[in-house]
N, C-alpha and C positions, 0 to 999 in steps of 0.2 A: 219857222213856218207860220205858226199861229199869229205872230205879230204882223207879218206881211199880208196874210190872207185872213183877215178878221172874219169870224163867223164860219170858218171851215172846220169841220170836226177833224181832230187829230188823235192819234193813239201813239203810245210808246211801247215798243216790243223790245224786251231785253233777254239775253241768253247767257247763262254761265257755262263754263267749260272751255274746252280747247278742241282744236281740229285733231282728228285721229292720226294724222301723219306728221304733225309738228306741234309740240306742246306750247310753242310761242304764238301760234295762230288762233284766230277766232273760230267759234263753232258754226260757220256759215251753213254747213250741211244740216245741222240740227234745226236751224231757223228755216231754211228753205223747205225742209220736209213739213214743218208745221204750216207754212204758207200753202203748200200743195194739198194739205189735208183739211184746210179750212174752207168752208162752203163759199161759193161765189157771193152769196148774200152777206156774209160776215167778213170776208177778207178785204183789207184795204186795197185800193186800186193803184196806189203809189207808195213805194218804200224808198226813203232817202236815208242812206247810211254814210256817215261822215268819216269813215275810216276804211282801211283795207290792209292788205299784206304786200310785202315785196314779192313780185311775181316769182322770183327764183326760189322763194321759201315754200312754194306750194307744189306738191308732186303732180305730175301729169295725170295720173289716175284719179286723184282727188279733184283736180280741176275739171276733168272730163265728166265725172259723176255729177258735180254740181251744175255744170253747163247743161246737162240733160234736164235738171230741175228748173234752171233758168228758162229753157225753151218752153217747158210746160207752163210756166208763169206767163211768159209772153203770149202764148196761144190763148190764155184766158184774159188777155188785155190788162195784165198787171205790169206796171212800169217799175223797174228796179234802177235806182240811181246810186252810184258809189263814188266816193272821193277818189281822185286821181293822185293825191299826195300833195304835200306842202312844198316840194322841191322840184317840181317839173319832172324832168326825166332822170333826176339824180336820186340817190338813196336818201334816207332820213338824215344822214349827216352831211348832205349836200355834195357828195362825190359821185363819180361814175367809175367804179372799179373796172380795171382792164379797158378803160375808155369805151365802155358799152353803156347804153341807156338802160335804166332800171325801171321797168314797168311796174305798175301797181295792179294787184288783183284783188277782187273781182272786177275792178274798173276796166281791165283789159279784155274782159269777156265780150264776144260779139253779141251776146244776148242781153246786155245791160247798157245803161248810159253812164259814161264816165263824166263826172263834173268836177 
């Protein structure tokens, strides 16, 4: 981003840990809570995240909880961009188990932009 948009201030936010419902998944809730608790004057207006999770690996309850926080961010004018994956509608190994598309999350959330 810095290379393409010279002179634009950027920050790097990083979080350790795992999602509470799947030890293989990232701590998105921990991150979005911090976004929600950062003042409008200090919070970045755009977040670009270059990874996500296979949608089937995220519980509905966890997805719903984070979507509430995504809605709050959207209401504040914060844009959230998430990767849709490297294999289109396939899993990370390039397959579609049971002949079904495999969405990525949080890119599949209606409250973020999948890129």
